[in-house]
N, C-alpha and C positions, 0 to 999 in steps of 0.2 A: 504494501499499498505505500502512493506516495504522499508527501505532506499533505496535498490540497485534499486527496479523498479522507486523509485522517483527520484534520481541520473540519471537513464537512461533517463527519460522523459526529464528532464532539460536540457540535453545534446541533445536529439532531436531538441527541440525546438531552442535551440542556433546555431545547425549546418542548420537547416532550415532557420533562421533568417540571417544568415553569407552567405548564398547561394542566398538568395533575394537580400541582401543590396549589393555583391559584385561589381555588373555594377557602381550603385551609388558610391562605394569607390573608384573603380578603374576612374571614370570621376573625382573626388574631387581630387584624386591623379594625374591626368594628368593636370588639371586644377593647382594645387599647384605650380607643375613642370612647365608649361609655365610662371605663374606670377614671379617665381623666377627667371626663365632665364631673363625674360624682365629685372627684378629688377637689374640682374648683367650687364644690360648694361644702364639703366637711373643711378643707383645709384653712378659709378664714374665719370659720367659727372658733378657732383653736387662735386665730392672732388678733382678729379685728377687735377683742375685747381689750388688747394690751394698748390700744391707740388713744384712747381718753386718759391712760394713769398719768401721763406727764403731766396734763392739766389739772387732775384733780387733784393730785399728791403737791403739786406746788403751790394751789391755793391754803394747803395745809401749814406749810413750811415756814418758819422764820427767817428772814432775808431774803424772799423769792425775788425781789428786784435784782440780787447778785448774779449777773451771767454766770461767775465761776461755781457760786453754789447750785445754782440750778442743774449746770452739767455735772455738778458731783450727785447732785441729787439722781438723775439719770443713770447716772452709774451705778450708784445703790439699789436701783429698780432691776436694772440688768442682771447684777448678782443674785436678786430675789428671786427671779424666773429661773435662772440656774439652780438656784437652792430648792425653789419647787418641785423642778425634776427628780432631785434626791427623795424629797419628802413624799411626794405624790407616786412617782412612777417607778422608782426603785425601791423604796422602804416598805416592808411587810412586816407586819406584826404577828405572822404566824412563821414565817422565815427571816428571822430578824437577821439585821449586821448595822454596825455602828458606824454611821455615815457623818463627814467632815461638817462641823457648822463653828460659827463665831470664829473664824479666822482671818487671814489677810484678806480674803477672797470675799467670803460672808462677814462683814466687818458692821455690825450695827449694835445695838444697845452697851456700848462702850466695854466692849469684852476685855477680860484681863489677858493681857500681852504675856503673862507669864504660863497662862493655862493654854493647854490642847484641849479642843472640846469636842465630843463626838456623842451621836443622839441616837436612839431606836426608837420606833414605836412598839409597843407591847399590846397584849390584851390582860387585862386585870385578874381574870380566871384563868391564866394559862400556867403553864410548867417550866421555868427558864432554868438553863446552865449556863452561868458564865464561868469560864476557865481562862486560864492563860499564865503570863508570866508578870511579876510583881514589877520589875525594874527599878531604877534607884531614884526617879523623882521625887520630889519632896511629899506630894500628896496626891492620891490617886482616890477621887469621891465621886461616887455614883448616887443621883437624887431622882428617887423612884417618885415620877409625879404624875399629876392628873390635869384635865381640864380643856378647854376648847384649843390651846396653843398648837396641837395635832390632834386632826390634821389640818385643822380649818385655820390656821396662821390668825386667829381672832381670842380676844380676851387678853390676859397676862400670863406669865408664865405658868401659872396654874399651881396646886396645892402639893405641897412636897410630903406625900406620905412615908418615905422614908428616906434617911441621909447616910450611906453607908461609903465607909472607910475600907479600903483594902486591905489596911494594916491591923484590922480588928480579925481577919482570916487567920486561917492556920496556913502561913507561907511555909514549902518546901525547902529543903537544903539547895536545890537549884533553881529557887526563886518561882516555883509554880503554884497555883492555887485553882480551888475549885469549889464554887457555891451554888447553891439551888435556891429559885427564889419560886414561892408558889403560896398560894392562901394559908396552907396547912402544910407543916412538913410531913414530908413522905415516912408512910408506914416501914417501919425499921431502920431508916436512913440514919447515918451515925455522923455524918460530915456536916462541914458548914452550910447553914441555911438563914436565909433572910425572908422575913415575911413580906408577901407581895398584896398589899391591898387591892380589892376587886373595883375601885375607883382609878387606879392608875393606869395610864395609856401610853406613857414614854418614859426612858431613862437617858438621863441627861450625865455625860462623863465628863469630869475635869480632871486632867493631869498636869499638875503644877510642878514646874521647874524653875530652881533657883539658878543653877549652872547650864546653861542651855548647851554648852560646848561638851561637856563631858557626861552630864546626868542621860539616862535612857530611860525613854516612855515604857510604860507598860505595854503588854502586848494582850489585848483581849479579844475573845471569841463570844458568842452567845447561840445558843440552841435552845430550839424549843421541843421537849421532850414529848408535849402531849398532842403531838401533829406529825404526819409521816413525814419523813427527811426529804422526799422528792417534789420539789416545788411545781404547781401545777403552770402551764403556760396560761399567761392572761388572756381573758377573750376580749375580743374588738368593742364588746359595749363596757366593759371594765377600764379599758385603756382609754375609750372617748370620755368617759365620765372623769377619770382623773385628769387628763389633758385640759378639758374644759375648766379644771379648779384652780390650774397654775396660773392664769391673769390675777383670780381671788385671792391665792396665796400671795403673789407678789404685792398687790395692793394692801393686802390685812397685815402683813407683815411689815411694810414700811410704815403703814399708820401707826400701829402700834407702837413702832421705834419711835414716831412723830409724838404719840401722847406722852408716853416716858420723858422724851426731850422737853415738852411743855411742862410737865409735872417737874422734874429736875430744875428747870429753869425758875420757875415759881418758888421752890423751896431752898434751892442752894444760892448763899449770898455771892456778889461779884468779889474778888480779889480777897475773898475769905472761905473757909471751910467749915463746914460741922461734922459730927461722927455720930451714926447711927445705923440701925439695923435694918437691913433688907430680907430678914427671913420669911414674912408673909408676902413677899412677892418674888419668891424664886430665888432670894440670895439664900448663900450659906448659914446655915444657923449658927455655927461655930465662929460667925465672922462679924466685924465692924467695919461700916464703910466709911470713909473719907469723901465728902462729897464737896465741891464748890465751883465757879467758874473764875475763868482768868479775862483780863481784859486790858491790855497793854498796845502802846505806840511801837513804831518798829526803833524806837531809840529809849524803850524803856524794858525793864526786868522786874519780875518778882521773885522775891528770896522766900522760899517756903522751907520754914525750919520748925523741928519738934525734936521732944524727947523721943529715944527710943526705951520699948518696953525691956525690961530685966528678961524675961523668957518670952519667945514668942515663935510660933511655928512657922508663922508666914508674914512678912510686910512688904509692901511696894506701893508705889506714885505712878501715874502717869497721864498724859493730858490727851483729850479727844477734841474734836471740831465740831461745828454746830449742828452737825446732822447726827450726832452721839455715835460717830464713827472714830474708832482708837485711830491718833494719828501714826502713819506707817514705822511701825517698830522693829520692821526688819533690816529698814534702810536710813533710821534714824535714831539716834539715843530718844526717845520719845517717853520711855519708861525706866525706871530704876528700882532694885529688890534689896532685900538682905546682903545678896551676895555681890551684886554690880555697884552698890553705893557707898561711898567713902564715908567713912564715921568722923567727926572730929574729935580731938585729943577729950573736949570737954564731954564727950559721948552722945552728941547731939548731931542728926542728921539735917545738912543745910542744901538743899539745891535750889538751881537758878533755872527759872521758866523765862526762857527768850526764844525769840525768832532767830538770831544769828548766834554763832558760837562766842561765849563769853571766855572762853579758854579756861574753865574750871572742870573737874573731875565729874560733879553732878549735876551735868546740864541736862534740861528737859526740853528738848527742842520742838518748838510749837510749830516749825515748819512754816514760818511765815504767817500763821493765822494769829489774828489781832483780838479773836474771842473765840473761846472753847471752855471746855469743861476740865475739870480736873479729879479725878478719881484715885484716891488710896486704900488700901485693906490692912485691918488688924486681924490675923486670923491666930485664934486661941493664944491671946496674948495674956501677961500678967496685968497689962494696962492697956486703956485706950486712950492715949492722948490726942488732944485737939491741937493740931498743926497751926503756927502763925504765919499770916504773909504779910511782907512788907511790898511795896512797888518803890522802885528804886529807878536812877538812870542807868543804862546800860553800860554807860563809862566809867560808873560810879560803883559798880556791882562789887568790887574787891574790898571796898572802904566798909562793906557790911559782911565781909566774912572774915574768920580768922586770918591772921598775917601768914599762917604756914599753909595756906590752901593752895595746893601745887598749881603750878601753870600747864597746861594743856597744848601742845603745839599743835601747828595745823597738820604735822607728818603724824604725830602720834593719836591725834583723831580719827584721822582716814585708817589707820592699822588697827585701831580698837572698833571701829564701826564693821571693817571688813571681817573682824574675827565675830561681832555682833551677828551679822548677815550669815555668816556659815552656822553659828550656833543656832540661827531662827530656821534654817532650812534643814536643819538637821532632827528637827522635830516631827512628830509624827502630825502631818495635817492634811492630807487626801486619802 
């Protein structure tokens, strides 16, 4: 067969195949067209409810006339859309897993920069086993709570039905542990057990580290024992209902943050602080909170001064912006704690809040924000002193500090920030 006859044969076979396949291709094209038409109606149902969020939430915020603050609000809303995926499409009380919350990305409610937070929904009548390895961080606390916080993103943090510390468990030599959570202790079970209230619907984990570079986070796993181990494939109807909830979640969580902020601004004084408990609002029952506001000009600074309790399991202080977002603690020294702070010879802790570097060890970097919040924490301390705050000119900072306060050069600051960033990245965050 010459090449011409060969090509003619190939063309004939191809033509025959195309003719026989034409009805199938036509059917597939019609099906694809129908699916695309259906998607054109389905997809907007998830997206269109997001469109008015910017306008509605801007109306609730303080300082809405500031374009910088508005842009930061929109960024916050995007973060809550992402958080809504974890909370609604990933999380499952029947097959639980701790997902990340209140970190550099999901940054609202002024999270403690020394904490690594994670959360899972649960059913109050379920039987759960939490196991893993303790690690070396200072505190690992599990708050078993309930309310509309999950899954609707409404209300407040909810009622805490059990604040459980991993250090109350039997930790083996290899650092491993295991505890059962249930309404009643399982019959014949001799191991560690925590009471699970029937009204609880989520567990919030706080892993608190003082030395970010050298302490190791706990490794936690959770399993529901009264459900089959295989997780079923969610139905289209279930996914549809949850995806429709994401815009509601994003709006509700941002709105709760604003309500917290308005309450915060109402009760906290400008350029001074007060100490109180937040246990009725989801705060740790073993902790007193230091709260206040700062307002400074570019050429001003605040001297934050306090006695340090004789004994204290943890203490720290940080700054946040006017959206109740903790100021970038990975890339700026916007927080200090008992490990990172320098204590003066008289036993006092003195920090300088300023938008530019004053060249002192205890700089609290406001990142150029002229207004914002101050949050500190005394955890299981022998006393809970109220710090004092003094406004001074930035150029005069050293006149208000002990004479032996070290000078931190630009090179030394750069080196310390690089170590800080490394330590923050080594934490469990995602």
